[in-house]
C-alpha positions as CSV (number, residue, x, y, z in Angstrom):
1,X,-85.1,108.3,0.6
2,X,-84.1,107.5,3.8
3,X,-85.6,109.7,6.3
4,X,-85.0,110.8,10.1
5,X,-87.3,111.9,12.8
6,X,-85.4,115.1,12.8
7,X,-85.9,115.9,9.0
8,X,-89.7,115.0,9.2
9,X,-91.9,117.3,11.7
10,X,-95.3,118.5,11.5
11,X,-95.5,122.6,12.0
12,X,-97.2,123.3,15.1
13,X,-98.0,126.6,14.2
14,X,-99.6,126.0,10.9
15,X,-101.4,123.1,12.2
16,X,-102.9,125.5,14.9
17,X,-103.4,128.4,12.3
18,X,-105.2,126.1,10.1
19,X,-107.7,124.8,13.1
20,X,-108.7,128.4,14.0
21,X,-109.3,129.1,10.3
22,X,-111.9,126.1,10.2
23,X,-113.3,127.2,13.9
24,X,-114.8,130.7,12.5
25,X,-117.1,128.9,10.2
26,X,-120.0,128.3,11.7
27,X,-118.9,130.2,14.8
28,X,-121.7,131.3,17.0
29,X,-121.9,134.7,19.1
30,X,-121.2,132.5,22.2
31,X,-118.0,130.8,21.0
32,X,-119.8,127.8,19.9
33,X,-119.8,126.2,16.3
34,X,-122.7,124.8,14.4
35,X,-121.8,123.2,11.3
36,X,-124.5,120.5,10.8
37,X,-124.2,118.0,7.9
38,X,-124.9,119.7,4.7
39,X,-125.2,123.1,6.1
40,X,-124.3,126.1,4.4
41,X,-121.8,126.3,7.3
42,X,-120.5,122.6,6.6
43,X,-120.2,123.0,3.1
44,X,-118.4,126.5,3.4
45,X,-116.1,124.1,5.7
46,X,-115.8,121.6,3.3
47,X,-114.4,124.3,1.0
48,X,-111.8,125.6,3.1
49,X,-110.5,122.2,3.2
50,X,-110.2,121.5,-0.6
51,X,-108.7,125.3,-0.4
52,X,-106.0,123.5,1.9
53,X,-105.6,120.4,0.1
54,X,-105.1,121.9,-3.1
55,X,-102.7,124.0,-1.5
56,X,-100.6,121.2,-0.1
57,X,-100.3,119.8,-3.7
58,X,-103.0,116.9,-3.3
59,X,-105.5,116.0,-5.9
60,X,-108.7,116.3,-4.3
61,X,-112.2,115.0,-5.6
62,X,-115.6,114.8,-3.9
63,X,-117.5,111.5,-4.0
64,X,-121.0,110.7,-4.8
65,X,-121.9,111.5,-0.7
66,X,-119.4,114.2,0.0
67,X,-116.6,113.1,1.0
68,X,-113.4,114.7,0.0
69,X,-110.7,112.5,-0.9
70,X,-107.1,114.2,-1.3
71,X,-104.7,112.2,-2.9
72,X,-100.6,112.3,-3.5
73,X,-99.4,109.0,-5.8
74,X,-96.9,107.0,-4.6
75,X,-94.0,105.6,-6.8
76,X,-95.9,102.0,-6.1
77,X,-99.4,100.8,-6.9
78,X,-99.8,99.3,-3.1
79,X,-103.2,100.4,-1.5
80,X,-103.6,103.8,-0.3
81,X,-102.5,104.9,3.4
82,X,-105.5,107.1,4.7
83,X,-105.6,109.4,7.4
84,X,-108.9,111.8,8.1
85,X,-112.1,112.9,10.3
86,X,-114.6,115.0,9.4
87,X,-115.7,118.5,9.7
88,X,-119.5,118.6,10.6
89,X,-120.4,119.4,14.1
90,X,-123.2,119.0,16.2
91,X,-125.3,122.3,16.7
92,X,-123.3,124.9,19.2
93,X,-120.6,122.1,19.5
94,X,-117.2,122.8,20.0
95,X,-114.0,123.6,17.6
96,X,-112.3,120.3,18.3
97,X,-114.3,117.7,17.5
98,X,-113.2,116.0,14.1
99,X,-111.7,119.4,12.9
100,X,-108.3,118.2,14.7
101,X,-108.1,115.0,12.9
102,X,-109.0,116.5,9.8
103,X,-106.6,119.0,9.9
104,X,-104.0,116.8,11.4
105,X,-104.4,114.7,8.1
106,X,-103.5,117.7,6.3
107,X,-100.5,118.4,8.4
108,X,-99.1,114.9,8.0
109,X,-99.5,115.3,4.3
110,X,-97.8,118.6,4.0
111,X,-95.0,117.7,6.4
112,X,-94.4,114.8,4.1
113,X,-94.4,116.7,1.1
114,X,-92.0,119.5,2.6
115,X,-89.4,116.9,3.4
116,X,-89.3,116.0,0.1
117,X,-90.0,111.9,0.9
118,X,-90.6,110.1,-2.6
119,X,-93.9,107.9,-1.4
120,X,-93.9,104.0,-1.5
121,X,-97.7,104.1,-1.4
122,X,-100.4,106.7,-2.2
123,X,-101.5,108.8,0.4
124,X,-104.8,110.1,1.2
125,X,-106.6,112.8,3.3
126,X,-110.1,111.8,3.7
127,X,-112.7,114.7,5.0
128,X,-116.2,112.4,5.4
129,X,-119.5,113.7,5.1
130,X,-122.2,113.6,8.2
131,X,-120.3,112.2,10.8
132,X,-122.3,113.4,13.5
133,X,-126.0,111.7,14.2
134,X,-127.5,115.3,15.3
135,X,-129.3,115.9,11.8
136,X,-130.6,112.6,10.3
137,X,-130.4,110.1,14.0
138,X,-127.5,107.9,11.5
139,X,-124.0,108.9,12.2
140,X,-120.8,108.2,10.2
141,X,-123.1,108.8,7.2
142,X,-119.9,109.4,4.7
143,X,-117.4,106.8,6.0
144,X,-120.1,104.1,6.2
145,X,-120.9,105.0,2.7
146,X,-117.6,104.3,1.6
147,X,-117.0,101.3,3.5
148,X,-120.0,99.5,1.9
149,X,-121.1,99.2,5.6
150,X,-124.7,100.5,5.1
151,X,-127.3,100.4,2.6
152,X,-127.4,103.2,0.0
153,X,-131.3,103.1,-0.1
154,X,-131.6,103.3,3.5
155,X,-129.3,106.3,3.6
156,X,-130.9,108.2,1.0
157,X,-134.1,107.5,3.2
158,X,-132.8,109.0,6.0
159,X,-134.4,112.2,7.2
160,X,-133.9,115.2,9.1
161,X,-136.6,116.8,12.2
162,X,-138.3,118.8,9.1
163,X,-138.9,115.6,7.4
164,X,-136.3,116.6,4.5
165,X,-134.9,113.2,3.1
166,X,-130.8,113.1,2.9
167,X,-131.6,111.9,-1.0
168,X,-133.8,115.1,-1.5
169,X,-130.6,117.3,-0.1
170,X,-128.1,115.3,-2.3
171,X,-130.5,115.9,-5.1
172,X,-130.2,119.8,-5.3
173,X,-126.2,119.3,-5.8
174,X,-127.0,116.9,-8.9
175,X,-126.3,113.8,-7.1
176,X,-128.3,110.6,-7.5
177,X,-128.7,107.1,-6.1
178,X,-126.0,105.4,-8.6
179,X,-123.7,108.2,-7.6
180,X,-124.0,107.0,-3.9
181,X,-123.7,103.2,-4.7
182,X,-120.2,104.5,-6.4
183,X,-118.7,105.9,-3.1
184,X,-118.3,102.2,-2.0
185,X,-114.7,101.6,-2.1
186,X,-113.3,98.0,-2.4
187,X,-111.4,95.9,0.0
188,X,-107.8,96.4,-0.7
189,X,-107.8,99.8,-2.3
190,X,-106.8,101.2,1.1
191,X,-104.3,99.6,3.1
192,X,-104.4,101.3,6.5
193,X,-106.4,104.3,7.8
194,X,-105.3,106.6,10.8
195,X,-107.5,108.6,12.7
196,X,-106.7,111.6,15.4
197,X,-109.4,112.2,17.4
198,X,-110.1,114.0,21.1
199,X,-111.0,111.7,23.6
200,X,-114.5,113.2,24.4
201,X,-114.2,112.2,27.9
202,X,-111.9,112.4,31.0
203,X,-109.8,108.9,31.3
204,X,-106.9,110.4,29.8
205,X,-107.0,113.1,32.4
206,X,-107.5,111.3,35.0
207,X,-105.3,108.5,34.2
208,X,-102.6,111.4,33.9
209,X,-101.7,110.2,30.2
210,X,-100.9,112.4,27.1
211,X,-102.3,110.1,24.0
212,X,-104.6,107.0,23.9
213,X,-104.4,104.1,21.7
214,X,-107.5,103.0,20.9
215,X,-108.4,99.4,21.1
216,X,-111.8,99.1,20.3
217,X,-114.8,101.3,19.2
218,X,-118.1,100.7,21.0
219,X,-121.0,100.7,18.8
220,X,-124.5,101.9,19.6
221,X,-128.1,100.1,20.0
222,X,-130.5,103.0,19.6
223,X,-133.9,102.4,20.8
224,X,-137.2,104.4,20.4
225,X,-140.2,103.2,22.4
226,X,-143.6,105.1,22.4
227,X,-145.9,104.5,25.3
228,X,-149.8,105.3,24.5
229,X,-152.2,105.5,27.0
230,X,-155.3,108.4,27.5
231,X,-154.5,111.8,28.0
232,X,-157.4,112.9,30.9
233,X,-157.6,116.0,33.0
234,X,-155.3,115.9,35.6
235,X,-157.8,117.3,38.4
236,X,-160.8,114.9,37.8
237,X,-159.5,111.5,37.0
238,X,-158.8,109.4,40.1
239,X,-155.0,108.0,40.2
240,X,-156.2,104.4,39.7
241,X,-158.1,105.3,36.5
242,X,-154.9,107.1,35.2
243,X,-153.2,105.2,31.9
244,X,-150.4,107.7,32.1
245,X,-147.6,106.9,29.8
246,X,-145.1,109.5,31.0
247,X,-144.9,107.5,34.5
248,X,-144.2,104.2,32.6
249,X,-141.5,106.3,30.5
250,X,-140.0,107.5,33.7
251,X,-139.8,104.4,35.2
252,X,-137.9,103.0,32.2
253,X,-135.6,105.7,32.5
254,X,-134.6,104.5,35.9
255,X,-134.2,100.9,34.8
256,X,-131.7,101.7,32.2
257,X,-129.5,103.2,34.5
258,X,-129.7,100.1,36.8
259,X,-129.3,97.6,34.1
260,X,-126.1,99.3,33.0
261,X,-125.0,100.4,35.9
262,X,-124.9,96.8,37.2
263,X,-121.5,95.1,37.7
264,X,-120.1,92.8,34.2
265,X,-117.3,91.8,32.2
266,X,-117.5,94.5,30.1
267,X,-119.1,97.9,30.9
268,X,-122.1,99.1,29.2
269,X,-123.7,102.8,29.4
270,X,-127.1,103.6,28.9
271,X,-128.7,107.0,28.3
272,X,-132.2,108.1,27.6
273,X,-131.4,111.6,26.0
274,X,-134.6,112.8,25.0
275,X,-138.3,112.1,26.1
276,X,-141.3,113.5,24.1
277,X,-144.6,113.7,26.2
278,X,-147.7,114.3,24.8
279,X,-150.0,116.6,25.0
280,X,-147.7,118.4,26.9
281,X,-149.6,120.4,29.0
282,X,-149.5,120.8,32.8
283,X,-153.1,120.0,33.3
284,X,-153.4,117.1,30.8
285,X,-152.2,113.5,31.9
286,X,-149.7,112.6,29.4
287,X,-151.6,109.9,26.6
288,X,-148.1,109.4,24.7
289,X,-144.5,109.2,25.8
290,X,-141.4,108.5,23.3
291,X,-138.0,108.0,24.7
292,X,-134.9,107.5,22.7
293,X,-132.3,105.3,24.4
294,X,-128.9,104.6,23.2
295,X,-127.0,101.9,24.4
296,X,-123.2,101.2,24.1
297,X,-120.3,98.8,25.0
298,X,-117.4,97.3,23.3
299,X,-119.2,93.6,24.0
300,X,-121.7,92.7,21.9
301,X,-122.9,90.1,24.1
302,X,-123.3,92.2,27.0
303,X,-124.8,95.4,25.0
304,X,-127.2,92.6,23.6
305,X,-128.2,91.3,27.5
306,X,-128.7,95.1,28.5
307,X,-131.0,95.7,25.5
308,X,-133.0,92.5,26.3
309,X,-133.5,93.5,29.7
310,X,-134.5,97.2,29.2
311,X,-137.1,95.7,26.3
312,X,-138.4,93.3,28.6
313,X,-139.1,96.0,31.3
314,X,-140.6,98.2,28.9
315,X,-143.1,95.6,27.9
316,X,-143.9,94.7,31.1
317,X,-144.6,98.0,32.3
318,X,-146.7,98.6,29.4
319,X,-148.6,95.4,30.3
320,X,-148.9,96.4,33.9
321,X,-150.1,99.7,33.2
322,X,-152.8,99.1,30.2
323,X,-150.6,100.7,27.9
324,X,-149.5,100.1,24.4
325,X,-146.1,99.8,23.3
326,X,-144.2,100.4,20.3
327,X,-140.4,99.6,19.7
328,X,-138.5,100.6,16.8
329,X,-134.7,99.8,16.8
330,X,-132.9,102.7,15.1
331,X,-129.5,101.1,15.5
332,X,-127.6,98.2,16.0
333,X,-124.2,98.2,15.1
334,X,-121.5,95.8,16.3
335,X,-118.3,97.0,18.5
336,X,-115.2,97.5,16.1
337,X,-111.6,96.0,17.2
338,X,-108.8,98.6,16.0
339,X,-106.1,96.7,13.9
340,X,-103.6,94.7,16.7
341,X,-100.6,95.5,14.4
342,X,-101.7,99.3,14.0
343,X,-102.5,99.4,18.0
344,X,-99.3,97.8,18.6
345,X,-97.3,100.2,16.3
346,X,-98.8,103.6,17.7
347,X,-98.2,102.2,21.1
348,X,-94.8,101.6,20.4
349,X,-94.4,105.0,18.9
350,X,-95.4,106.2,22.2
351,X,-93.1,104.4,24.1
352,X,-90.2,105.5,22.2
353,X,-90.9,109.1,22.4
354,X,-91.4,108.4,26.2
355,X,-94.8,109.7,26.0
356,X,-97.5,108.6,28.6
357,X,-100.2,106.7,26.9
358,X,-103.0,104.3,27.7
359,X,-104.1,101.9,25.4
360,X,-107.9,101.9,26.0
361,X,-111.5,101.8,24.4
362,X,-113.7,104.6,22.6
363,X,-117.0,104.7,23.9
364,X,-118.0,107.2,21.2
365,X,-118.1,106.1,17.4
366,X,-116.2,107.3,14.9
367,X,-115.1,106.9,11.0
368,X,-112.3,104.7,12.2
369,X,-115.2,102.2,13.1
370,X,-116.4,102.0,9.7
371,X,-113.4,102.4,7.7
372,X,-112.2,99.1,9.8
373,X,-114.2,97.2,7.4
374,X,-112.2,97.9,4.3
375,X,-109.0,98.8,5.8
376,X,-106.5,98.3,8.6
377,X,-107.8,100.8,11.4
378,X,-106.2,102.8,14.2
379,X,-107.3,105.8,16.2
380,X,-105.2,108.1,18.4
381,X,-106.9,110.1,21.2
382,X,-105.4,113.3,22.8
383,X,-107.2,114.6,26.2
384,X,-110.3,116.9,26.4
385,X,-109.8,119.1,29.1
386,X,-112.5,117.8,32.2
387,X,-113.7,115.4,29.1
388,X,-116.2,117.9,28.1
389,X,-117.1,117.7,24.4
390,X,-120.1,119.1,21.9
391,X,-120.2,122.2,23.5
392,X,-118.5,125.5,23.5
393,X,-116.2,124.7,26.4
394,X,-114.4,121.7,24.4
395,X,-110.8,122.3,24.7
396,X,-107.7,120.5,23.6
397,X,-104.2,122.0,24.1
398,X,-102.1,123.3,21.2
399,X,-99.4,121.0,22.5
400,X,-101.4,117.7,22.7
401,X,-102.7,118.5,19.2
402,X,-99.4,118.8,18.1
403,X,-97.9,115.7,19.8
404,X,-100.7,113.6,18.4
405,X,-100.4,114.7,15.0
406,X,-96.5,114.0,15.1
407,X,-97.0,110.3,16.3
408,X,-99.7,110.1,13.5
409,X,-96.8,111.5,10.9
410,X,-94.5,109.0,12.3
411,X,-97.1,106.0,12.4
412,X,-97.9,106.6,8.9
413,X,-93.9,106.7,7.9
414,X,-93.7,103.5,8.9
415,X,-96.3,101.9,7.5
416,X,-95.2,103.2,4.6
417,X,-91.8,101.4,5.2
418,X,-89.8,104.3,6.0
419,X,-87.5,105.4,8.9
420,X,-88.9,107.4,11.4
């Protein structure tokens, strides 16, 4: 059937209501949200989404790693158009990260249903499991399994800080290795993937733009570097006899900043988010220090150059100070461009609506970067107030969420070949 923009609109009040409902799950006393992957709170959030998806008339299934797949069949047998995000959070995180995209995808499906549109292709709403890396130190677990971008055995072997393996956790739900292997969807089954997400930065706010069209997603290189020296008494050991592991770690932290701050063709950002010094007593020279380093860029070449510079300095410091060094690469993903045709479509839709927008890169990783392995993927950003994310002060206005969801809806209709 022929449809027009005036006939197909998302319902901002319904969208806001469902987002509020989701935000109450895992709500802490201080207003933050904790829905860590595969926790009781995250499972309740997924059950909430299953209820809403079924209420909207979608057929829902749960795959072998916990991804939710809500589907409406189309008249044709072509590849599906999928929209989605995640509902897990970091500890004491915000109400909008991931949740906005999951609820917006649901609202797009409901708006199409309410308008009585006869779909030419199947439409899917995807709610991915374990997007955040806070539990297992590995992000986008559900989407990487669906895209076949990660080895199932590696995923099953991931452990949390309590030493609990992901395979053991899934096993309690009756999920075996073969189920995880079967999660992978072949190229061509999903034709397009669209995701709405808060920016988690302040570029849009600084530029005065209401929407961001993501051009590429930076991918992380994550390193774990451990120095081992000698733990000695802090009072009786002269400075020239010390093998202080923490001093080497501290100098490497500064070097990470210096390397990444140097001008390059494409920016690289570097963060040392955690340092663990042992034995951890004020009057004992640290005999061991471990750093966790995160390097990101949309340029693999620039990021690799920074990585090599950091590792070179790390080994130089160890040799100069008589320390042992151990280096582990935890993750080294390649940056992912979004599909140029989808980028062009999203930018054109913004222009048609006279919405100030910016074609930009994403410094954070998202499920879209995994789905890009098997589908033509695109992302829309909406502003985060003051760029704050991953804590209770995370905030995005209802108006911006509704605008992003409406453009997402219009993109889905255009990809269906319908007049939007």
